[in-house]
Steps between C-alpha positions, in 0.01 A plus 500: 500500500872435571613237740853483651620139541822375667594169339808293425667487157360154429154620579551806289608289205182282548268803532646665180450168309136496597439866416672458155283191440196698579609769256544762783781742411805471722750775460821521716583862558854615586500822703778766471851386614405138416720397204358160433309193618691325783641164416278317753193641319639402162168345400346848481721571195262281298235768535482844340637726763519874538801693637483846651872523529484853342254622759129473579433772238633286215212529253619212288493262802161633604365440146637143507342439841164631377534285185559191717208566725238598242643289216452811281798677359492868597449755224813709512466838338769561259579866431692602195830681567502871445773546229441876467766709313517855403782420263319223316732234641358139492572341841346151407839336478616637826175383666529161348868463619409598845200277510727209403738596782783547240666778709824532291320559168249724674789710630638526149155581353457772763817663376386472137154659560667780702757598235260475216288817562811719562678393175783295651663209349589168680798550728429863575440624849200691611597823660347651811361794292335254260331325786369827629312538173383131481123455481343452839236280344756268344712483810191401702413237244858342518512513872154364549572195285825421692331537840202297405675204348775487762237534780662812625863369485626689205425853352618854501260598776629203710851639444403849583342386831818318591722798413280740716505245791877517522517876511492603135293783379326525160621847421747427212813545722763242581501363846802284522430302818142445401597375155751253651244371747247468220752320285574260773130439568410412139836335442627724228797548721705233676788538747536882437507438114224576249415230256553570129480154326141401413597140590528621860134580525230254618202411279354239725229660708547242774866606545494873409445753775197727486556795263780318307321565176463670252853603460621548151287814423671685793850340478830662602679778330671819616339829518547839671259522797454736794529333831232512771717365789814705501704293255511783241435480127712311249489182295354213697467140381151441622156404381451857369208377298317407820580853643306660226238221495405527874486875472270479195283240672424768762380736223287206367362439851625148496 
């Protein structure tokens, strides 16, 4: 049975001390939008408290709460990552880098595992046509790892969703306005200028906007593309790799 009590801070401190002495679990719970324990309740910081700052559906917070109440650590089912590859590519290093939150090295490794099956050497670009023939199984594996370990912050499918949300179409054509809006949204483009230097990119997930990575595997170059919004064909300095990538993702049902 639960009992709601209205008491003063001093009485609360005394009550908690008695409960702790009686070996009764006392677990302060911070609900969403509560960033920390208030200064006037500083004595609660001596206890193991649980924060639901990320929402009431935060499974980690729920597990910690159950652990505190029952004194039994929840058994968390760990599922092995699916590293399927039609091209016999080993994605273990990519998975490990992403699990370690080493986003910069993971971006480089993504480029390496994508040029490997098509016979490219380091420094080569991946063309739109090459992406159209890229294994759907491998593309899903790469994207799934990025999405999983970034908690939905990075990944090709995340980028595609953003591109479509700003008016782009995954049909392989170049939509100038949509590309510029997309570039602004993921910060590949700043103040009407596209970024070229790798040092301009952000590899801190707490600072990088959603969809900022991966980048290198679909980096800039010039390619003749047909336009889908009246700007005509021609050479365009854009993320042409992403044009082919998003189009191919439709074929792969991603």
